[in-house]
N, C-alpha and C positions, 0 to 999 in steps of 0.2 A: 330423359330416361335413356338408358343404354339400348341401342338399336337391336341388340341381340334378343331383348325381351319383347320385341314388337311382333314376333311371329304369332299368328292366331293359336289359341290353345283349345284343343279338343280333349274332353274327358270321356273315356269309354269305360263303363262299368262292366265287370266281368271280362277285362281285357287280356287275361292271361292265356286264353285258349280260343280255338274255333274262330267264329266270325269276329269276335272282339279283337283277337290277336291279329287277324288279317286286316281289320280296319285300322288298327294302330300303325301297322307297318306301311300301309298305303297312304294313310294320312301324313306320316313323316315324309314319305316320298313326294307328297304334294305340298310340303312346306309348313305343316303344322308342328308345333310342339305338342307333346302327347302326355296326358295323365291317364293312368289306368288304375282301376280298383280290382282287388282280388279278395277271396275269402280264405282259401286253403292252400293253394299251390304257389308258394312264394317263389320257388325256383323257376317255374314257368313264367311268372310275371316279370321277374328280373331278366329273364332271357328276352322277353319282348322289349323291355326297356333298353336292353343292350342293342337290339336290332334297330330301335329308333335312333339311338345315339350314333350307331354306325352310319346312319343316313344323314348325320350332321344336325340332328334336331335335339332339343332337350326332352328329357323323359322323367317321369315321376311315377313310381308304383307304390300304392298305398293299400295296406290291408284294411278293408272296410266291408262290413255286411250291409248292403244297401237297404235291408229291411229294418235296420236299427237306427232310429233317428239320431242318437248320440254319435254313432260311428259315421253317419252321413255328414253331420256337422263338422266332425274332425277332418273328414276327407276334404271338404270344401275349404276349411281353414288352412289345411296344408297347401292347397292350390293357391289360395290367396298369398300365402307366404312365399311360395316358390315362383309363381308367375304373375300374380297381381291381376289376373284377368281370366275370363272363360268365355269362349266364343261359340263353342258347339258342345252340347251334351248328347251322348249316345247312350240311351238306357238299354243296354244289351244284357246285363246280368240276368240270368234265369235259371230255373231248375225244373227237372221233371223226376218223377219217381218210377218205380217198376210198373210195367204194364199190368193192368188189371181192370176188371169190370167195375162199374159204378158202385154196386152194392158191397164191394169189398174194400172201398176206399176207407182208409183210416183217418180219424178226425185230426190227429196231429199232422199227418201228411197234408191234408187239405189246408190247414192253417198255414203251414210253412210254404206251400206252393203259392198261395195267394199273397202271403207276406212278401216273398221274394219277387214274384212276377208282376204283381199289380200294385201293392202298396209301396214297394221299394222305388219304382220309377217315379211315383208321385212325390215321395220324400226328396229324391234327388232333384226333381224338377222344381220343387219349392225353393231349394237353395240356389239353383241356377237362375230362376226367375228374379230373385232378390238382387242378383248381380247383373243380369242382362236387361231387365225391363226399363224402358224410358221412365215409367212412373216412379222408379227407384233411383233415377239418375244414371241408369246404365246405357250402354251403347247399342243394345239389341243383341240378338243372337239366334241360335237355331237349336231346337230339340228334335232328336230323331228317336222314336220308340221302335224297338225291335219286337215285333209280334211274331206270328207264325201262321202259316196256312191253316193250321189246326183251328184257329179262331173261326174260320169259315166252314171247316169240314167236321169239327167236333171230336175227332179222335175216338170214335166208339171202340169199346173193348180194349183200349190201350191207356189213354191219358185224358179222360173227360175233364178232370180237375185242371190239368195244364191248359187244355183248350179253353176252358171257361175263364181261367185267370188271364189268358191272352185276349179274350173277348172284352174283359174289363179294361185292359190296357188300351184297347182300340176305342172304346167309348170315352175313356179319359182323353185320348188324343183329340177326338172330335171336339169335346167341350173346351179343353184348354186352348186349342188352336184358335177358337172363336174368342175366348176370353182375352188373349194377349195379342191378337192380330194388329191392334193399333198401338201396341207397346213395343214394337220393333222385334218381336219374337215370332219366328216361323216354327211350326210344329207339324211334323209329318211322321209317317209310320211305314216301316218296311215289313213285308210278310215273306220271310223265307219259306221255301218248301222243304223238300228232302235234300239236305245238305250234308256232305261228308264232314262231320265233326265228331268229337269224342262224346258229345252229349247222349248219343244213342246208347252207349254203354251204361249210362245211368239208368236207362229204362229197361236194361236187361237184355238188349239185343244189339250188340255192336254192329252187326251186318245188316241192320234194318234197311238202309238205303238201297243196297243191292237187291234185297228181297222185293222191294216195291217199285224198282225203277221202271219196270215194263208198264206200270200204270201211269207213268208220267208221259205226256204227249211227246216231249223231246227225247224220251227213251233213255235218260241218264239222270243221275243225281247231280246236284250243283256243288261247286267248290266255294269255300269260304270267301275267296277273293272276289267271286262274282257278286256276292252279297255286299261286300265291302265297297265295291265300285258304285253300287246303287245308293248306299248310305252316303258316301262322300259326294255324289252328284246332288242329292237332295240338300246336303249341307252347303253346297257351293252357291256362288252368285248366279250360276246358270239356272238355278231353281228359284229365282228371286220373287216370283209371283205365285209360288206354290206353297199353300199351307192347308192343313186339315186333310191331307191326301194320303191314300194308301197305295203303296207300290208293291205288287206281287213279284217275287223273285223265285218262281216255282217251276220253271220249265213248262208252263202251260196248264198245270194241274189246279 
């Protein structure tokens, strides 16, 4: 096989913005080829892919809604064709809706939040496991789930549905890590706290991090690159005996 294809491949869902984009760029700098999925913003995803290529690595950006099993299957088929391998899956794609109290949550909103934030990572993990697991003849691999400090804190008056969906993702992390620990797959979870990303605008408060930063023990919000470094450390051989673990990147909150 051509040696250029021997670089490890990382797939980052929701890789066009925020933590996902920062992780893609740092992964490329560390020698990974990078696949990212996106749902809406093709130009942002292509810009991330261009950044990866500028660092000398191969990139693939695929439009795929991770909550749709058919689109997830197509995403992994594209990776099979382009790279023929997957070494790390980062389940980063997530959504939140406008801040409101629990009694005002709309049913369709709850369904979509759980579909994207909890079911989507499971669908992607199923596809990755079929390629990574020793029991399927795979070489092993790593799954990193991106949760949120809200899974611990609950996000009262703001996004209880989002927090609950991330709690589901955390329980999935624990169960799946135990299930595949002898199949060569490590499964860990990152809990970002208040990070400067575009996501807060989706909740109706673009300046949210600045509003709450005094409640953070370190007195500031985090940068996407700080989360990316934690993700890639857990993905690396330096974390070879770590599975089923949660790493808070929260500035102490």
